[in-house]
VEXFIMAR-106961 format. One record per residue (C-alpha): residue number from 0; x, y, z. Coordinates in Angstrom, 1 decimal, padded with zeros to 4 digits, always signed. Layout:
ATOM   n      u      v      w
ATOM NUM      X      Y      Z
...
//
This chain:
ATOM   n      u      v      w
ATOM   0 -077.5 +044.0 +004.5
ATOM   1 -081.3 +044.3 +004.4
ATOM   2 -083.6 +045.2 +001.5
ATOM   3 -084.6 +048.6 +002.9
ATOM   4 -081.0 +050.0 +002.9
ATOM   5 -080.3 +048.5 -000.5
ATOM   6 -083.5 +050.1 -002.0
ATOM   7 -082.6 +053.5 -000.5
ATOM   8 -079.0 +053.6 -001.9
ATOM   9 -080.2 +052.2 -005.2
ATOM  10 -083.0 +054.7 -005.6
ATOM  11 -080.6 +057.6 -004.9
ATOM  12 -078.2 +056.4 -007.4
ATOM  13 -080.8 +055.8 -010.2
ATOM  14 -082.3 +059.3 -009.4
ATOM  15 -079.0 +061.0 -009.8
ATOM  16 -078.3 +059.2 -013.1
ATOM  17 -081.7 +060.1 -014.5
ATOM  18 -081.1 +063.7 -013.6
ATOM  19 -077.8 +063.6 -015.5
ATOM  20 -079.6 +061.9 -018.5
ATOM  21 -082.2 +064.7 -018.7
ATOM  22 -079.4 +067.3 -019.0
ATOM  23 -077.7 +065.3 -021.8
ATOM  24 -078.4 +066.8 -025.2
ATOM  25 -078.0 +063.7 -027.4
ATOM  26 -081.1 +061.9 -026.1
ATOM  27 -080.9 +059.1 -028.7
ATOM  28 -077.6 +057.9 -027.1
ATOM  29 -079.2 +057.7 -023.6
ATOM  30 -082.5 +056.1 -024.5
ATOM  31 -081.3 +052.6 -023.7
ATOM  32 -079.9 +053.8 -020.4
ATOM  33 -083.1 +055.5 -019.5
ATOM  34 -085.1 +052.4 -020.3
ATOM  35 -082.7 +050.3 -018.1
ATOM  36 -083.3 +052.7 -015.2
ATOM  37 -087.1 +052.4 -015.6
ATOM  38 -086.9 +048.7 -015.7
ATOM  39 -084.7 +048.6 -012.6
ATOM  40 -087.1 +050.8 -010.7
ATOM  41 -089.9 +048.4 -011.5
ATOM  42 -087.9 +045.4 -010.1
ATOM  43 -086.9 +047.5 -007.1
ATOM  44 -090.5 +048.2 -006.2
ATOM  45 -091.1 +044.5 -006.1
ATOM  46 -088.2 +044.1 -003.7
ATOM  47 -089.5 +046.8 -001.5
ATOM  48 -092.8 +045.0 -000.9
ATOM  49 -093.2 +043.9 +002.8
ATOM  50 -091.8 +040.5 +003.6
ATOM  51 -093.6 +037.9 +005.6
ATOM  52 -090.4 +037.2 +007.5
ATOM  53 -088.7 +039.6 +009.9
ATOM  54 -085.3 +038.4 +008.9
ATOM  55 -083.2 +040.4 +006.5
ATOM  56 -084.0 +039.9 +002.8
ATOM  57 -081.6 +037.8 +000.8
ATOM  58 -081.2 +040.2 -002.2
ATOM  59 -079.4 +037.7 -004.5
ATOM  60 -082.4 +035.3 -004.3
ATOM  61 -085.2 +037.8 -004.9
ATOM  62 -083.5 +040.2 -007.3
ATOM  63 -081.1 +040.2 -010.2
ATOM  64 -078.5 +041.9 -008.2
ATOM  65 -076.0 +042.6 -011.0
ATOM  66 -078.8 +044.5 -012.9
ATOM  67 -078.1 +047.4 -010.6
ATOM  68 -074.8 +048.1 -012.3
ATOM  69 -076.0 +047.8 -015.9
ATOM  70 -077.3 +051.4 -016.4
ATOM  71 -074.2 +052.9 -014.8
ATOM  72 -071.8 +050.8 -016.8
ATOM  73 -073.7 +051.8 -020.0
ATOM  74 -073.4 +055.5 -019.1
ATOM  75 -069.6 +055.1 -018.7
ATOM  76 -069.3 +053.7 -022.3
ATOM  77 -070.5 +057.1 -023.7
ATOM  78 -067.4 +058.8 -022.3
ATOM  79 -069.5 +061.9 -021.6
ATOM  80 -067.9 +063.9 -018.7
ATOM  81 -071.2 +064.8 -016.9
ATOM  82 -072.7 +061.3 -017.3
ATOM  83 -069.5 +059.6 -016.3
ATOM  84 -069.1 +061.8 -013.2
ATOM  85 -072.6 +060.9 -012.0
ATOM  86 -072.2 +057.2 -012.8
ATOM  87 -068.8 +057.0 -011.1
ATOM  88 -070.1 +058.7 -008.0
ATOM  89 -073.0 +056.2 -007.8
ATOM  90 -070.7 +053.3 -008.5
ATOM  91 -068.4 +054.4 -005.7
ATOM  92 -071.4 +054.4 -003.3
ATOM  93 -072.5 +050.9 -004.4
ATOM  94 -069.0 +049.4 -004.0
ATOM  95 -068.5 +051.2 -000.6
ATOM  96 -071.8 +049.6 +000.6
ATOM  97 -070.6 +046.2 -000.4
ATOM  98 -072.8 +045.6 -003.4
ATOM  99 -069.9 +044.6 -005.6
ATOM 100 -070.2 +040.8 -005.6
ATOM 101 -068.7 +037.9 -007.5
ATOM 102 -071.5 +037.8 -010.0
ATOM 103 -071.8 +037.1 -013.8
ATOM 104 -073.4 +039.6 -016.1
ATOM 105 -075.9 +038.2 -018.7
ATOM 106 -074.0 +039.2 -021.7
ATOM 107 -072.6 +037.3 -024.7
ATOM 108 -070.1 +035.9 -023.8
ATOM 109 -070.7 +035.9 -020.0
ATOM 110 -068.3 +038.1 -018.1
ATOM 111 -067.9 +038.8 -014.4
ATOM 112 -069.2 +042.0 -012.9
ATOM 113 -065.8 +043.0 -011.5
ATOM 114 -064.1 +042.6 -014.9
ATOM 115 -066.6 +044.8 -016.7
ATOM 116 -066.7 +047.3 -013.9
ATOM 117 -062.9 +047.7 -013.8
ATOM 118 -062.6 +047.9 -017.6
ATOM 119 -065.2 +050.6 -018.0
ATOM 120 -064.0 +052.7 -015.0
ATOM 121 -060.3 +052.5 -016.1
ATOM 122 -061.3 +053.6 -019.6
ATOM 123 -062.8 +056.8 -018.2
ATOM 124 -059.3 +057.9 -017.1
ATOM 125 -058.7 +059.2 -020.6
ATOM 126 -061.5 +061.8 -020.1
ATOM 127 -059.7 +065.1 -019.6
ATOM 128 -061.8 +066.2 -016.7
ATOM 129 -060.3 +066.5 -013.2
ATOM 130 -063.5 +065.6 -011.4
ATOM 131 -064.0 +062.4 -013.5
ATOM 132 -060.4 +061.4 -012.9
ATOM 133 -060.8 +061.8 -009.2
ATOM 134 -063.9 +059.7 -009.3
ATOM 135 -062.0 +057.0 -011.2
ATOM 136 -059.4 +056.9 -008.5
ATOM 137 -062.0 +056.6 -005.7
ATOM 138 -063.9 +053.8 -007.4
ATOM 139 -060.7 +051.8 -008.2
ATOM 140 -059.4 +052.2 -004.7
ATOM 141 -062.6 +051.2 -003.0
ATOM 142 -063.0 +048.2 -005.4
ATOM 143 -059.6 +046.9 -004.4
ATOM 144 -060.1 +047.6 -000.7
ATOM 145 -063.6 +046.1 -000.3
ATOM 146 -064.1 +042.9 +001.6
ATOM 147 -064.4 +040.2 +000.4
ATOM 148 -062.0 +041.1 -002.4
ATOM 149 -063.0 +040.0 -005.9
ATOM 150 -060.6 +042.2 -007.9
ATOM 151 -057.7 +040.0 -008.7
ATOM 152 -055.3 +039.1 -011.5
ATOM 153 -055.5 +041.2 -014.6
ATOM 154 -058.2 +043.4 -013.1
ATOM 155 -056.0 +044.3 -010.2
ATOM 156 -053.1 +045.0 -012.5
ATOM 157 -055.3 +047.3 -014.5
ATOM 158 -056.4 +049.2 -011.4
ATOM 159 -052.8 +049.7 -010.4
ATOM 160 -051.8 +050.7 -013.9
ATOM 161 -054.6 +053.3 -014.2
ATOM 162 -053.8 +054.9 -010.9
ATOM 163 -050.1 +054.8 -011.8
ATOM 164 -050.7 +056.7 -015.1
ATOM 165 -053.1 +059.1 -013.5
ATOM 166 -050.3 +060.1 -011.1
ATOM 167 -048.0 +060.7 -014.1
ATOM 168 -050.4 +062.3 -016.6
ATOM 169 -053.1 +064.1 -014.7
ATOM 170 -053.0 +067.9 -015.0
ATOM 171 -054.4 +068.2 -011.5
ATOM 172 -052.0 +068.2 -008.5
ATOM 173 -054.8 +066.9 -006.3
ATOM 174 -055.5 +064.0 -008.6
ATOM 175 -051.8 +063.2 -008.7
ATOM 176 -051.6 +063.1 -004.9
ATOM 177 -054.8 +061.1 -004.7
ATOM 178 -053.6 +058.5 -007.2
ATOM 179 -050.3 +058.0 -005.3
ATOM 180 -052.2 +057.6 -002.1
ATOM 181 -054.6 +055.1 -003.7
ATOM 182 -051.6 +053.1 -004.9
ATOM 183 -050.1 +053.0 -001.4
ATOM 184 -053.4 +051.8 +000.0
ATOM 185 -053.7 +049.1 -002.7
ATOM 186 -050.2 +047.9 -001.9
ATOM 187 -051.0 +047.8 +001.8
ATOM 188 -054.2 +045.8 +001.1
ATOM 189 -052.3 +043.3 -001.0
ATOM 190 -049.5 +042.8 +001.5
ATOM 191 -052.0 +042.4 +004.4
ATOM 192 -054.1 +039.9 +002.5
ATOM 193 -051.0 +037.9 +001.7
ATOM 194 -050.3 +037.5 +005.4
ATOM 195 -053.9 +036.7 +006.2
ATOM 196 -054.8 +040.1 +007.6
ATOM 197 -057.7 +042.4 +006.7
ATOM 198 -057.1 +044.8 +003.8
ATOM 199 -057.3 +047.9 +006.0
ATOM 200 -055.2 +046.5 +008.9
ATOM 201 -052.6 +049.0 +010.1
ATOM 202 -049.2 +047.6 +010.8
ATOM 203 -046.3 +049.4 +012.3
ATOM 204 -043.6 +049.3 +009.6
ATOM 205 -040.1 +050.3 +010.4
ATOM 206 -038.1 +051.7 +007.6
ATOM 207 -034.5 +050.9 +008.6
ATOM 208 -032.0 +053.4 +007.4
ATOM 209 -034.4 +055.5 +005.4
ATOM 210 -034.2 +058.4 +007.9
ATOM 211 -030.5 +058.7 +007.2
ATOM 212 -031.0 +059.1 +003.5
ATOM 213 -033.4 +062.1 +003.6
ATOM 214 -030.6 +064.7 +003.9
ATOM 215 -030.4 +066.9 +000.8
ATOM 216 -026.8 +067.4 -000.2
ATOM 217 -025.6 +069.7 -003.0
ATOM 218 -023.6 +068.2 -005.8
ATOM 219 -020.4 +070.2 -005.0
ATOM 220 -019.0 +071.8 -001.9
ATOM 221 -019.1 +075.2 -003.5
ATOM 222 -022.8 +074.9 -004.3
ATOM 223 -023.7 +074.1 -000.7
ATOM 224 -023.6 +077.7 +000.5
ATOM 225 -026.1 +078.8 -002.2
ATOM 226 -028.3 +075.8 -002.7
ATOM 227 -031.9 +075.6 -001.6
ATOM 228 -033.6 +072.8 +000.3
ATOM 229 -035.0 +071.0 -002.8
ATOM 230 -033.0 +068.6 -005.0
ATOM 231 -032.5 +069.9 -008.5
ATOM 232 -032.4 +067.3 -011.3
ATOM 233 -029.2 +067.3 -013.3
ATOM 234 -029.3 +068.5 -016.9
ATOM 235 -027.7 +065.4 -018.4
ATOM 236 -030.2 +063.0 -019.8
ATOM 237 -030.5 +059.6 -018.2
ATOM 238 -029.7 +056.7 -020.6
ATOM 239 -032.7 +054.7 -021.8
ATOM 240 -032.3 +051.0 -021.1
ATOM 241 -033.4 +048.7 -023.9
ATOM 242 -036.7 +047.1 -023.2
ATOM 243 -036.9 +043.3 -022.9
ATOM 244 -038.9 +041.6 -025.6
ATOM 245 -040.7 +039.6 -023.0
ATOM 246 -041.1 +042.5 -020.6
ATOM 247 -044.4 +043.1 -018.8
ATOM 248 -046.0 +046.5 -019.5
ATOM 249 -048.4 +048.2 -017.1
ATOM 250 -049.6 +050.5 -019.9
ATOM 251 -052.0 +049.9 -022.7
ATOM 252 -055.4 +050.9 -024.0
ATOM 253 -058.7 +049.1 -024.2
ATOM 254 -058.8 +045.7 -022.7
ATOM 255 -056.0 +044.8 -020.4
ATOM 256 -055.7 +041.2 -021.6
ATOM 257 -053.5 +041.9 -024.6
ATOM 258 -051.1 +044.0 -022.5
ATOM 259 -050.5 +041.1 -020.2
ATOM 260 -050.3 +038.2 -022.6
ATOM 261 -046.5 +038.4 -023.0
ATOM 262 -045.8 +037.8 -019.3
ATOM 263 -048.8 +036.0 -017.9
ATOM 264 -048.3 +033.9 -014.8
ATOM 265 -050.1 +030.6 -014.5
ATOM 266 -052.4 +030.5 -011.5
ATOM 267 -051.4 +027.0 -010.7
ATOM 268 -047.9 +028.2 -009.8
ATOM 269 -049.2 +029.8 -006.6
ATOM 270 -050.9 +028.5 -003.5
ATOM 271 -053.4 +031.4 -003.3
ATOM 272 -054.8 +034.2 -005.4
ATOM 273 -053.3 +036.7 -003.0
ATOM 274 -049.8 +035.3 -003.5
ATOM 275 -050.2 +035.6 -007.2
ATOM 276 -051.5 +039.2 -007.0
ATOM 277 -048.5 +040.3 -004.9
ATOM 278 -046.0 +038.6 -007.2
ATOM 279 -047.5 +040.0 -010.4
ATOM 280 -047.6 +043.6 -009.1
ATOM 281 -044.1 +043.3 -007.6
ATOM 282 -042.7 +041.7 -010.8
ATOM 283 -044.1 +044.4 -013.0
ATOM 284 -043.0 +047.2 -010.7
ATOM 285 -039.5 +045.9 -011.0
ATOM 286 -039.7 +045.9 -014.8
ATOM 287 -041.3 +049.3 -014.7
ATOM 288 -038.5 +050.8 -012.6
ATOM 289 -036.0 +049.8 -015.4
ATOM 290 -038.1 +051.1 -018.2
ATOM 291 -037.8 +054.7 -019.1
ATOM 292 -041.1 +055.4 -021.0
ATOM 293 -044.1 +053.6 -019.7
ATOM 294 -047.2 +055.7 -020.2
ATOM 295 -050.8 +055.1 -021.3
ATOM 296 -052.1 +056.1 -024.7
ATOM 297 -053.7 +059.3 -023.4
ATOM 298 -050.6 +060.5 -021.5
ATOM 299 -048.2 +062.8 -023.2
ATOM 300 -044.7 +061.7 -022.1
ATOM 301 -041.9 +064.1 -021.3
ATOM 302 -038.6 +064.0 -019.4
ATOM 303 -040.1 +065.0 -016.1
ATOM 304 -042.9 +062.3 -016.4
ATOM 305 -040.3 +059.6 -017.2
ATOM 306 -038.4 +060.5 -014.1
ATOM 307 -041.5 +060.4 -012.0
ATOM 308 -042.3 +057.0 -013.3
ATOM 309 -039.0 +055.6 -012.1
ATOM 310 -039.4 +057.3 -008.7
ATOM 311 -042.9 +056.1 -008.1
ATOM 312 -041.9 +052.5 -009.1
ATOM 313 -039.0 +052.5 -006.6
ATOM 314 -041.1 +054.0 -003.9
ATOM 315 -043.8 +051.4 -004.3
ATOM 316 -041.2 +048.6 -004.3
ATOM 317 -039.8 +050.0 -001.1
ATOM 318 -043.2 +050.0 +000.4
ATOM 319 -043.8 +046.4 -000.5
ATOM 320 -040.4 +045.4 +000.9
ATOM 321 -041.0 +047.3 +004.2
ATOM 322 -044.4 +045.6 +004.6
ATOM 323 -043.3 +042.1 +003.7
ATOM 324 -044.0 +039.4 +006.2
ATOM 325 -043.1 +035.7 +006.6
ATOM 326 -045.0 +034.6 +003.5
ATOM 327 -043.0 +037.1 +001.4
ATOM 328 -039.6 +036.8 +003.0
ATOM 329 -039.8 +033.1 +003.9
ATOM 330 -038.9 +031.7 +007.3
ATOM 331 -035.6 +029.8 +006.9
ATOM 332 -035.7 +026.2 +008.2
ATOM 333 -032.9 +023.7 +008.5
ATOM 334 -034.0 +020.1 +008.4
ATOM 335 -030.6 +018.6 +009.4
ATOM 336 -027.2 +020.2 +010.4
ATOM 337 -025.7 +019.1 +007.1
ATOM 338 -028.5 +020.3 +004.8
ATOM 339 -028.9 +023.7 +003.2
ATOM 340 -031.5 +026.3 +004.3
ATOM 341 -034.9 +025.5 +002.9
ATOM 342 -037.4 +028.4 +002.6
ATOM 343 -041.1 +028.4 +002.4
ATOM 344 -042.3 +027.5 -001.1
ATOM 345 -044.3 +030.6 -001.6
ATOM 346 -041.4 +032.9 -000.7
ATOM 347 -039.1 +031.3 -003.2
ATOM 348 -040.8 +033.0 -006.1
ATOM 349 -040.4 +036.4 -004.5
ATOM 350 -036.8 +035.8 -003.7
ATOM 351 -036.1 +034.8 -007.3
ATOM 352 -037.9 +037.9 -008.5
ATOM 353 -035.7 +040.0 -006.2
ATOM 354 -032.6 +038.4 -007.5
ATOM 355 -033.5 +038.5 -011.2
ATOM 356 -035.5 +041.7 -011.5
ATOM 357 -035.1 +044.1 -008.6
ATOM 358 -031.3 +043.6 -008.3
ATOM 359 -031.0 +044.4 -012.0
ATOM 360 -033.1 +047.5 -011.5
ATOM 361 -030.8 +048.6 -008.7
ATOM 362 -027.7 +048.0 -010.7
ATOM 363 -029.1 +050.4 -013.4
ATOM 364 -030.5 +053.0 -011.1
ATOM 365 -027.6 +052.8 -008.7
ATOM 366 -025.4 +054.6 -011.2
ATOM 367 -028.1 +057.1 -012.3
ATOM 368 -026.9 +060.7 -012.6
ATOM 369 -030.3 +061.8 -011.3
ATOM 370 -030.0 +062.4 -007.5
ATOM 371 -033.6 +061.5 -006.7
ATOM 372 -033.4 +058.1 -008.6
ATOM 373 -030.0 +057.4 -007.1
ATOM 374 -031.2 +058.1 -003.5
ATOM 375 -034.4 +056.0 -004.1
ATOM 376 -032.2 +053.0 -005.2
ATOM 377 -030.1 +053.4 -002.1
ATOM 378 -033.1 +053.3 +000.1
ATOM 379 -034.3 +050.0 -001.5
ATOM 380 -030.8 +048.5 -001.1
ATOM 381 -030.7 +049.4 +002.6
ATOM 382 -034.0 +047.5 +003.1
ATOM 383 -032.7 +044.5 +001.1
ATOM 384 -029.5 +044.1 +003.0
ATOM 385 -031.2 +044.5 +006.4
ATOM 386 -034.2 +042.2 +005.7
ATOM 387 -033.1 +039.9 +002.9
ATOM 388 -029.4 +039.4 +003.5
ATOM 389 -029.7 +035.7 +004.1
ATOM 390 -031.0 +035.3 +000.5
ATOM 391 -028.7 +037.8 -001.3
ATOM 392 -025.1 +036.9 -000.5
ATOM 393 -023.8 +037.0 -004.0
ATOM 394 -025.9 +040.0 -005.0
ATOM 395 -024.8 +042.1 -002.0
ATOM 396 -021.1 +041.5 -002.8
ATOM 397 -021.7 +042.6 -006.4
ATOM 398 -023.4 +045.8 -005.2
ATOM 399 -020.5 +046.8 -003.0
ATOM 400 -017.7 +046.0 -005.4
ATOM 401 -019.3 +047.3 -008.6
ATOM 402 -021.3 +050.3 -007.4
ATOM 403 -020.5 +051.7 -003.9
ATOM 404 -016.7 +051.2 -003.8
ATOM 405 -016.4 +052.5 -007.3
ATOM 406 -018.4 +055.6 -006.5
ATOM 407 -016.1 +056.3 -003.5
ATOM 408 -012.9 +055.6 -005.5
ATOM 409 -013.8 +057.3 -008.7
ATOM 410 -012.7 +061.0 -009.1
ATOM 411 -015.6 +061.5 -011.5
ATOM 412 -018.3 +060.8 -008.8
ATOM 413 -020.1 +063.9 -007.5
ATOM 414 -019.8 +065.1 -004.0
ATOM 415 -023.5 +064.3 -003.5
ATOM 416 -023.2 +060.7 -004.7
ATOM 417 -020.3 +060.0 -002.3
ATOM 418 -022.1 +061.6 +000.6
ATOM 419 -025.2 +059.5 -000.1
ATOM 420 -023.0 +056.3 -000.2
ATOM 421 -021.4 +057.2 +003.1
ATOM 422 -024.8 +057.7 +004.6
ATOM 423 -025.9 +054.3 +003.3
ATOM 424 -022.8 +052.7 +004.8
ATOM 425 -023.5 +054.3 +008.1
ATOM 426 -027.1 +053.1 +008.0
ATOM 427 -026.0 +049.5 +007.3
ATOM 428 -023.0 +049.2 +009.6
ATOM 429 -024.5 +050.8 +012.6
ATOM 430 -025.9 +047.4 +013.3
ATOM 431 -023.2 +045.3 +015.0
ATOM 432 -024.6 +042.0 +013.7
ATOM 433 -024.4 +043.3 +010.1
ATOM 434 -020.7 +044.1 +010.6
ATOM 435 -020.1 +040.6 +011.9
ATOM 436 -022.1 +039.1 +009.0
ATOM 437 -020.2 +041.0 +006.4
ATOM 438 -016.8 +040.0 +007.9
ATOM 439 -017.7 +036.3 +008.2
ATOM 440 -019.4 +036.0 +004.8
ATOM 441 -017.0 +038.0 +002.7
ATOM 442 -013.6 +038.6 +004.4
ATOM 443 -013.5 +035.1 +005.9
ATOM 444 -014.9 +033.3 +002.9
ATOM 445 -012.2 +032.3 +000.4
ATOM 446 -014.8 +032.1 -002.4
ATOM 447 -016.0 +035.7 -001.9
ATOM 448 -014.3 +039.0 -002.6
ATOM 449 -013.0 +040.8 +000.6
ATOM 450 -014.9 +044.0 +001.3
ATOM 451 -012.7 +046.8 +002.7
ATOM 452 -015.8 +048.2 +004.2
ATOM 453 -015.4 +045.8 +007.1
ATOM 454 -012.6 +048.1 +008.2
ATOM 455 -013.7 +051.5 +009.6
ATOM 456 -010.8 +053.3 +007.9
ATOM 457 -011.6 +052.3 +004.3
ATOM 458 -014.4 +054.8 +003.5
ATOM 459 -012.3 +057.6 +004.9
ATOM 460 -009.4 +056.7 +002.6
ATOM 461 -011.6 +056.2 -000.4
ATOM 462 -013.5 +059.4 -000.3
ATOM 463 -012.2 +063.0 -000.4
ATOM 464 -012.1 +065.0 +002.8
ATOM 465 -015.5 +066.4 +003.8
ATOM 466 -015.9 +070.1 +004.6
ATOM 467 -017.2 +070.6 +008.1
ATOM 468 -019.4 +073.5 +007.2
ATOM 469 -021.5 +071.5 +004.8
ATOM 470 -021.1 +067.9 +006.1
ATOM 471 -024.4 +066.5 +007.5
ATOM 472 -024.4 +066.8 +011.3
ATOM 473 -024.9 +063.1 +012.0
ATOM 474 -021.8 +062.2 +010.0
ATOM 475 -019.7 +064.7 +012.0
ATOM 476 -021.0 +063.1 +015.2
ATOM 477 -019.7 +059.7 +014.3
ATOM 478 -017.0 +058.5 +016.8
ATOM 479 -013.6 +058.1 +015.3
ATOM 480 -011.8 +055.1 +016.6
ATOM 481 -008.0 +055.4 +016.6
ATOM 482 -006.0 +052.7 +014.9
ATOM 483 -005.0 +050.2 +017.6
ATOM 484 -001.3 +050.4 +018.5
ATOM 485 +000.5 +047.1 +018.2
ATOM 486 +003.4 +046.2 +020.6
ATOM 487 +006.8 +046.3 +019.1
ATOM 488 +008.7 +043.1 +018.7
ATOM 489 +012.2 +043.1 +020.2
ATOM 490 +014.7 +040.9 +018.6
//
């Protein structure tokens, strides 16, 4: 980047901020900001002087580069909607042009530019102004996506937390949609960086089995003839799981350091900062999907918001599992025929988190009376059994015996729950290799519980007869294999 382009973008930003300052009524509050703008313009004029060399100007050597952000960060501290809107818009331009560098601000004590920027931008999410909240989402998304990335650790978690809470608590539908899209792009950037790819790289991600779980089925056969296309939430209240005393929260106010002290992960436990970022976000989303009330101080919780919190957590977890690569899954290697499978060191932490946190979340959400949460948990389980079955032999057996078979056997299970379970079984066992794996690892293993699902007749005997006028078409089209006739023995 050369000095001319930097001067042009910086002058436009300062001019826009000065215009907003002139419209501000409380001039005493903005005197320091106005003085900082004037001082910056003086230094900027020195930078714009013609250079003796024709090569691009090294900005960091000739100019206090971090000083560009000081007036705008000071404007955010006032929490004035007009000033914040102008400052956030300019900060977005600076970050998009690559001006956000790994620099230290001259404050006492010294703090990094990225830390101060994220903290002040996230604090503006409490301003009840739709335009300001949209600008907050844009700045946070661009800060995480910029290359090279300098937003890591607690700062990255605060970005994710703020966008998460804006999706739940914003009164604007556009802001809710933008916050969810920003979260998806942040997740995509983190997973790409973990695998050594650019943050904006597009990868073709298959979602096995998810297309079979998108069918909306009414809770009873009688309601099928009059129900609409959208799923209605049940009236019964979902039980609130007791929070863990050491649980990690993604909510909080002020500085994000206190909110993360209870579950801080040591940086030395990971080979790279990208690996640590993915683990911390994945770990906290698993906890978040089990918690019923996780909102920021400015958000007013209600039943619908709590349901959306669980749904968004499960959707983000599914996205991370779908985009997982070798460094997340781990490539199994066998050093000798008699030795056990040894996985990549980095993936061991993710597999342990799946076993201890995600599986516990699925056990709780897999019996949820809310159809949307139940369906989201099933989608995550399909991805686990198709992509992580080599790691989750014990856990998969528990899911089948304690959740799915009981739902099919129980007379108290709803028609919708049983239909979703049958759709899940169809998604899993349409792969011949999975059928063989289940038979070998459970029916043929004396230490494991035999799964009647390895027989094609068990689901039909466990579930009530389906009505052909409301049964999903793809279930009706499944081929029915007759029971093989055995030859009679003659004595």
